[in-house]
C-alpha positions, 0 to 999 in steps of 0.5 A: 357832670352835666356842667362839664359837658356844657362848658366843654362843648365846642363853640360854647358862647360867652356873655359879656358881664362887664365892659368899658367902651375905652380906657377911662379918661386920665388913664393909659395902658403902659404895658401888656401883662406877662402870662406868668404874672399873678392876679387875684379875683373874687366872684360874687355868687347870687343868693338862692332865695333872692327875696328871702333876706328882704322879707326877713329884715322887714319881719324883725324890723317892722313894729307890731309884727309878731317877730319884731326885734327877734334878730337873726343869728350869723348862721341864719343870715348866711343861709338866706344869702347862700347860693344854691348848690348848683351855683357853687358847683357850677362856678367851682367846676368852671374854675377847676376845668381851667386849672384854677382852685377857688376858695368858697366862703358862702356867697363868695369864691376867691382865687389867685391864678396867672394872667394867662389862665385868667385871660382864658377863663374870662375871654379877656386880656389883662394889662397894666394901666397907669393913671396920671399923677398916681405915684402908687404904680400901675394897676392890673385891669381889663376893659371887658370880661365874659363868662360862659352863657350857662354861667351868667345866672350863677355870677353876680360880678367878678372884681377887680376887673373893669374897675378903674380909679385911683383913690385919694385920702379924703372922701368924707362928707365934711363940707367945710372946716373953719380953723380958729386963729392960733391964739385960740389953741387949747393951751390958751383958749379963752372960756366965754363967761356966758358959755362956761367952755371954750368957744370958736366963732359961730360954732354949735356945741354939745350942750346946745345939741342936747338941748335942741333935741331935748336929750336928758336921758343918762344911761348906764355904761354897758359893754352889751350896748356899743356905738361904733364909727367907721374910719377909712382912707388914713383917717385916724382919731386922736386920743389927745384931742378926744381928752381935750374935747371931753374936758371942755364939753363933757367933763364927766367923761374926762377920764374916759377912753375908747377902743380901736379895732384895726380891719384889713390893714387899717392903722391908728397913727397918732402922729400930729400930721396924721390926725383925721378931722373926720375921725375926730368929728365922729368920735367927739360927737358920738361921745357928746350925745351918747356918753357914757355908752362905750365907743369903738372905732373901726379903722379899715385899710384898702380902697374900693372900686370906682367908675370915673365920672365928671366929679371924680375924674382924676387922681384926687378921688376916693371910694371907701373899702366898704366891701372889705369892712362889711365882710369883716363885720359879718364874720363876727358873732352877734355878741361882738357887733356894735348895736349902732354904727355911724359912717360919714363917708360916701360918693355919687351912686353912679360912680360905683358899679351897680353890682358892687353897690347892690352887693354892699347894700345887701351886706348892710341889710344883713347887719340890720337883720342881726340887730345893728342900726347902720347910720350914714351921712347923706352927702354934701352936694344937694341934688348933685355937683356936676349933675352929668350922667357917666353913661356916655350921654353927658345928659343932665341928671341928679346925683344920689349918693352911695351908700346913703341911697341904700334902703337898709341905711338910715341916711342923715341930712343936715340943718342949721340955725335954730328957732326954727331949724332950716335945711342947710344948703349943702344937704344931699338928698334925692332918689336912688338910680339903683334901688326902688322905693321900699314900702316902709317909706312909700306913703311919705315919699308919694305925698312929697312927689304929689306936691312937686308934680313934674318939677325936675321929673326928667332928672331923677327916677321917681320910683327910686328909694328916697333919702335922707330919712332924717336930719340933724344939725350939720353946721360948724360943730366945735371939734378939737383937731391937733389941740385947736378948736375948729368949726366943722360943717357937713352931714359928717357932723349930723350922722354921728350926732344922730347915731348918738341918739340911736345909741341912747335909744338902744341903751334904754331898750337894754335897760328894759330887757328889750333887744336892740333896734336893728334896722330902724327905718320902719319904726321912724316912718311909722312915727313922723310926730317924733320929729320936728318937721323942717319946712324952711331952706333947701339943698342946692346943687348942679351949679352951671347946668343950663337947665337950671340957669333961670332958677334962683342962683342958677342952681337946682334945689330940693326944698324943705317942705311939710312932711318928708322931703329929699333934703331933711327927710322926716326932720330932726329928732324929738328925743323924748318922743323917740324914747317913749316909742322905743322904750316905753316907761323909760324917763327922759332924765 
């Protein structure tokens, strides 16, 4: 009853939890919200043991630790992120005293109430806001909300509240798509005599990728080792294109299929005008590298929150519903989870509310602790695009990506050419604004920072988590889209290719009775010799910013250098070395 007394005390003060200085650019208030209109909100509760999850992840993910590979159960992870009874009681009693009944699910409390009660609860004023060009209608939002001072430590965030931004149907990390002429359609595509398969101009093919990374291992298919990829924002893979690709490039998989799980209203539309280049790319190159390992696609509906900035200011912007997707995955039993998960989507870290980014990153870490290797593309903007802070100062600053800069993600950058491979100019990398550098990469990143001295020092946080972790080919992958070959470039290509590598490593471990790799970064950073160090090329960006006008090309750049660097990470995989590391005794044949 103590909380009742505190929160009902006359004159109790409130803490502003989140606020915006004004209505975001491109939005306008269209009307006040009626008192009896309905609003649904979710409260994120802080974990009782703030460092327990991190400790547990590293314990089961660090080679040579006595508990390496001893992944946690769903119940064990839930206990690590659970709020204290005091926090749960304080928040639910606060809601009850305001005539609101909340539904508690471990570290979340969700509720639906009237606008009048929500306004009173959060000391705010909800209204309807419309964004220019948005045909989906106005959104119920507010510019500021508060919680009682006594509750501040018991609430991480409440959303959607101050989250503005209309989300468009494309935010994958595809950089460019090259379409072949109609005469090169699948019905009459020519097979080059020296290739033995259909070709597209300047493309790289599955056999070249397998050869480049010395991938010879052929696992057995097992439902106990699954590789999955995530599709968002109306991106649908296509069965017919999958079959065409398999027949052309992986003939032993010509009769294979894959499974699709629909999440939070996700669909799998097979109409010709609904074919997703991103989804097809992910699916086809996971197959190319990891066949015959079972493949699963998760198609997720919904759209996540966004803070508008210079690169994503208007209707054609998009954030993926990571929160909904990872909530779904974490609700599954360990036996229902994939062992490898690839995602080729992302946005600027600063465009995502910090508390949202941190919450999603924690959820990714929970998957790692349960034995899932989570792979993300690093992005396709080098150091950044606009390179402008969205905090109102408009100062120049590099733009790390989300979720690629999350320390529990294995972020994949991009290369091109062979003999030698070079960093491709669009490969994103840098240093997180939200997450500090984890110990597993401390030595590697410090070596890089010592080389560059004060170069660009005012444009990034040198204590932040460095990314990417690794890289792979990312230029002009041959992909079937609508029955035609197209050359697709971006770290959207390198991520599923590397995910295929990890899936093979997990298969090899399964064959020896070993657990899946789970969070893999500590293993990778402990074995830099298992990668080809990329020392040529650079990731470029921030075009047009005056601070870089005198630089070559008028752009800022991260150079590929000896050792880890923020464009190619540790380098590209030497599969035979990784196989020997992950599954000793398994032959690369």
